[in-house]
Kinemage of the C-alpha trace (Angstrom):
@kinemage 1
@onewidth
@group {chain A} dominant
@subgroup {mainchain}
@vectorlist {calphas} color= white
{ca unk a 1} P 99.363 70.022 80.928
{ca unk a 2} L 98.297 71.706 84.139
{ca unk a 3} L 99.547 74.623 86.183
{ca unk a 4} L 97.661 76.562 88.799
{ca unk a 5} L 96.681 80.178 88.260
{ca unk a 6} L 98.904 81.585 90.992
{ca unk a 7} L 102.003 79.776 89.709
{ca unk a 8} L 101.172 80.841 86.139
{ca unk a 9} L 100.932 84.469 87.291
{ca unk a 10} L 104.313 84.270 89.042
{ca unk a 11} L 105.861 82.734 85.914
{ca unk a 12} L 104.461 85.556 83.776
{ca unk a 13} L 105.848 88.177 86.186
{ca unk a 14} L 109.274 86.492 86.127
{ca unk a 15} L 109.256 86.397 82.311
{ca unk a 16} L 108.390 90.095 82.129
{ca unk a 17} L 111.106 91.005 84.652
{ca unk a 18} L 113.622 89.054 82.569
{ca unk a 19} L 112.490 90.902 79.428
{ca unk a 20} L 113.062 94.265 81.123
{ca unk a 21} L 116.444 93.058 82.464
{ca unk a 22} L 117.469 92.051 78.918
{ca unk a 23} L 116.480 95.484 77.622
{ca unk a 24} L 118.411 97.243 80.412
{ca unk a 25} L 121.483 95.108 79.612
{ca unk a 26} L 121.212 96.053 75.943
{ca unk a 27} L 120.851 99.756 76.741
{ca unk a 28} L 123.770 99.517 79.182
{ca unk a 29} L 125.928 97.922 76.484
{ca unk a 30} L 125.014 100.714 74.087
{ca unk a 31} L 125.869 103.306 76.752
{ca unk a 32} L 129.308 101.742 77.227
{ca unk a 33} L 129.909 101.703 73.465
{ca unk a 34} L 129.162 105.441 73.280
{ca unk a 35} L 131.202 106.019 76.481
{ca unk a 36} L 128.208 107.400 78.348
{ca unk a 37} L 129.462 105.934 81.631
{ca unk a 38} L 127.011 107.794 83.852
{ca unk a 39} L 124.061 106.339 81.949
{ca unk a 40} L 125.700 102.893 81.994
{ca unk a 41} L 126.149 103.137 85.775
{ca unk a 42} L 122.506 104.160 86.320
{ca unk a 43} L 121.334 101.291 84.102
{ca unk a 44} L 123.654 98.895 85.941
{ca unk a 45} L 122.149 99.873 89.301
{ca unk a 46} L 118.637 99.496 87.875
{ca unk a 47} L 119.559 96.060 86.566
{ca unk a 48} L 120.870 94.976 89.977
{ca unk a 49} L 117.682 96.157 91.678
{ca unk a 50} L 115.565 94.382 89.095
{ca unk a 51} L 117.437 91.081 89.551
{ca unk a 52} L 117.041 91.385 93.318
{ca unk a 53} L 113.297 91.860 92.833
{ca unk a 54} L 113.182 88.869 90.459
{ca unk a 55} L 114.828 86.774 93.159
{ca unk a 56} L 112.112 87.785 95.633
{ca unk a 57} L 109.360 86.860 93.168
{ca unk a 58} L 111.053 83.491 92.554
{ca unk a 59} L 111.170 82.892 96.318
{ca unk a 60} L 107.459 83.690 96.579
{ca unk a 61} L 106.732 81.220 93.774
{ca unk a 62} L 108.765 78.555 95.581
{ca unk a 63} L 106.962 79.329 98.866
{ca unk a 64} L 103.613 78.906 97.084
{ca unk a 65} L 104.670 75.639 95.486
{ca unk a 66} L 106.330 74.154 98.571
{ca unk a 67} L 103.884 75.446 101.163
{ca unk a 68} L 100.557 74.605 99.560
{ca unk a 69} L 99.576 70.988 98.964
{ca unk a 70} L 99.533 70.029 95.270
{ca unk a 71} L 95.904 68.927 95.360
{ca unk a 72} L 94.900 72.314 96.780
{ca unk a 73} L 96.984 74.209 94.204
{ca unk a 74} L 95.448 72.239 91.336
{ca unk a 75} L 92.037 73.666 92.295
{ca unk a 76} L 93.185 77.100 91.139
{ca unk a 77} L 92.857 77.007 87.383
{ca unk a 78} L 94.729 79.652 85.450
{ca unk a 79} L 92.839 82.490 83.844
{ca unk a 80} L 93.663 83.091 80.167
{ca unk a 81} L 96.542 85.493 80.762
{ca unk a 82} L 97.574 85.526 77.101
{ca unk a 83} L 94.398 87.508 76.286
{ca unk a 84} L 95.523 90.290 78.638
{ca unk a 85} L 98.824 90.892 76.831
{ca unk a 86} L 98.332 93.639 74.270
{ca unk a 87} L 101.541 93.293 72.274
{ca unk a 88} L 103.725 90.296 71.449
{ca unk a 89} L 106.872 89.704 73.470
{ca unk a 90} L 110.116 90.337 71.657
{ca unk a 91} L 112.511 88.706 74.113
{ca unk a 92} L 113.652 85.135 73.836
{ca unk a 93} L 114.179 82.673 76.636
{ca unk a 94} L 115.549 79.170 76.816
{ca unk a 95} L 112.734 76.667 76.619
{ca unk a 96} L 111.609 75.348 79.962
{ca unk a 97} L 111.597 71.575 80.233
{ca unk a 98} L 109.195 69.412 82.128
{ca unk a 99} L 108.379 65.744 82.564
{ca unk a 100} L 105.737 63.515 81.053
{ca unk a 101} L 105.136 60.241 82.884
{ca unk a 102} L 103.006 57.344 81.733
{ca unk a 103} L 102.069 55.044 84.615
{ca unk a 104} L 101.521 51.283 84.176
{ca unk a 105} L 97.757 51.987 84.259
{ca unk a 106} L 98.116 54.242 81.199
{ca unk a 107} L 97.465 57.393 83.240
{ca unk a 108} L 99.573 60.348 82.055
{ca unk a 109} L 101.024 62.885 84.482
{ca unk a 110} L 102.213 65.996 82.660
{ca unk a 111} L 102.236 69.202 84.701
{ca unk a 112} L 103.709 72.561 83.664
{ca unk a 113} L 106.409 72.315 86.347
{ca unk a 114} L 108.661 69.240 86.315
{ca unk a 115} L 108.645 69.343 90.129
{ca unk a 116} L 104.846 68.968 90.159
{ca unk a 117} L 104.956 66.033 87.720
{ca unk a 118} L 107.668 64.453 89.875
{ca unk a 119} L 105.673 64.873 93.100
{ca unk a 120} L 102.379 63.708 91.577
{ca unk a 121} L 104.091 60.633 90.152
{ca unk a 122} L 105.410 59.767 93.608
{ca unk a 123} L 101.907 60.297 94.946
{ca unk a 124} L 100.572 57.877 92.309
{ca unk a 125} L 103.252 55.323 93.242
{ca unk a 126} L 102.309 55.722 96.905
{ca unk a 127} L 104.091 58.285 99.055
{ca unk a 128} L 104.346 55.896 102.017
{ca unk a 129} L 105.616 53.102 99.794
{ca unk a 130} L 108.314 55.316 98.275
{ca unk a 131} L 109.205 56.765 101.686
{ca unk a 132} L 109.932 53.260 102.985
{ca unk a 133} L 112.779 53.058 100.450
{ca unk a 134} L 114.559 55.773 102.496
{ca unk a 135} L 116.079 57.495 99.483
{ca unk a 136} L 118.127 60.652 99.896
{ca unk a 137} L 118.206 63.506 97.389
{ca unk a 138} L 120.651 66.446 97.621
{ca unk a 139} L 121.561 65.366 101.146
{ca unk a 140} L 118.027 65.282 102.568
{ca unk a 141} L 115.345 62.581 102.585
{ca unk a 142} L 113.469 62.318 99.288
{ca unk a 143} L 110.278 62.276 101.363
{ca unk a 144} L 110.179 63.926 104.778
{ca unk a 145} L 107.641 65.059 107.331
{ca unk a 146} L 109.270 68.478 107.728
{ca unk a 147} L 109.887 71.321 105.290
{ca unk a 148} L 113.551 71.976 104.687
{ca unk a 149} L 114.452 75.686 104.985
{ca unk a 150} L 116.802 75.650 101.990
{ca unk a 151} L 115.809 73.016 99.437
{ca unk a 152} L 112.857 72.982 97.037
{ca unk a 153} L 110.066 70.616 98.034
{ca unk a 154} L 106.451 69.917 97.088
{ca unk a 155} L 103.847 69.162 99.724
{ca unk a 156} L 101.747 66.066 98.992
{ca unk a 157} L 99.386 64.440 101.505
{ca unk a 158} L 101.187 66.150 104.383
{ca unk a 159} L 104.647 64.959 103.232
{ca unk a 160} L 107.406 67.062 101.688
{ca unk a 161} L 108.948 65.624 98.525
{ca unk a 162} L 112.410 66.947 97.610
{ca unk a 163} L 112.302 68.493 94.141
{ca unk a 164} L 115.629 70.322 94.348
{ca unk a 165} L 117.183 68.766 91.249
{ca unk a 166} L 117.350 69.156 87.496
{ca unk a 167} L 114.632 67.790 85.242
{ca unk a 168} L 117.097 65.109 84.068
{ca unk a 169} L 117.792 64.064 87.663
{ca unk a 170} L 114.042 63.899 88.406
{ca unk a 171} L 113.646 61.628 85.363
{ca unk a 172} L 116.447 59.370 86.618
{ca unk a 173} L 114.955 59.176 90.117
{ca unk a 174} L 111.505 58.265 88.776
{ca unk a 175} L 112.975 55.567 86.541
{ca unk a 176} L 114.931 54.190 89.510
{ca unk a 177} L 111.777 54.196 91.652
{ca unk a 178} L 109.938 52.311 88.931
{ca unk a 179} L 112.646 49.629 88.890
{ca unk a 180} L 112.805 49.411 92.700
{ca unk a 181} L 109.031 49.010 92.929
{ca unk a 182} L 108.833 46.635 89.969
{ca unk a 183} L 106.698 49.044 87.932
{ca unk a 184} L 107.052 49.927 84.291
{ca unk a 185} L 107.104 53.729 84.054
{ca unk a 186} L 107.702 55.704 80.888
{ca unk a 187} L 109.376 59.008 81.758
{ca unk a 188} L 110.148 61.637 79.110
{ca unk a 189} L 111.636 65.118 79.216
{ca unk a 190} L 109.521 67.521 77.147
{ca unk a 191} L 109.309 71.248 76.501
{ca unk a 192} L 106.787 73.028 78.700
{ca unk a 193} L 103.894 74.840 77.040
{ca unk a 194} L 101.266 76.827 78.878
């Protein structure tokens, strides 16, 4: 499974921010239980600021993923970030899901981000060929020549592929594309591992 180094770094930052936010929430709950309302208010404000910062980091990750062509991003291999973490993480997070696609040729596409697997599968099917089907996703063309200011997209061969949907929806779209193009695709939802 592949992810580029920049995206992996953003994901690690987001995970760490979420860990701190969880700790602040726990401390805030304890402050309320002991009726230390001033401390609870300070922690609440810190939590709000932290979530605002997390949102900005998420936007930067989306800008990186939507603005840089997938082939270019795949050239940036991740550095072993696990070696740089000195102590184990104690927070838990819902498992991230991704897609695993087996093409008729036997080639497997299995990226860390479901959106990348989705876009690379469309690339393998032929972006132009899929574009001719004129499919619409979340109210915009599945494949367009312009970047939408609001919806998540991946840039492939100069085209923007709409990835603004759940992993399940991406699976359904790929299976539908396979049927429309007369191709046998095997699409599975899996848990993402770095």
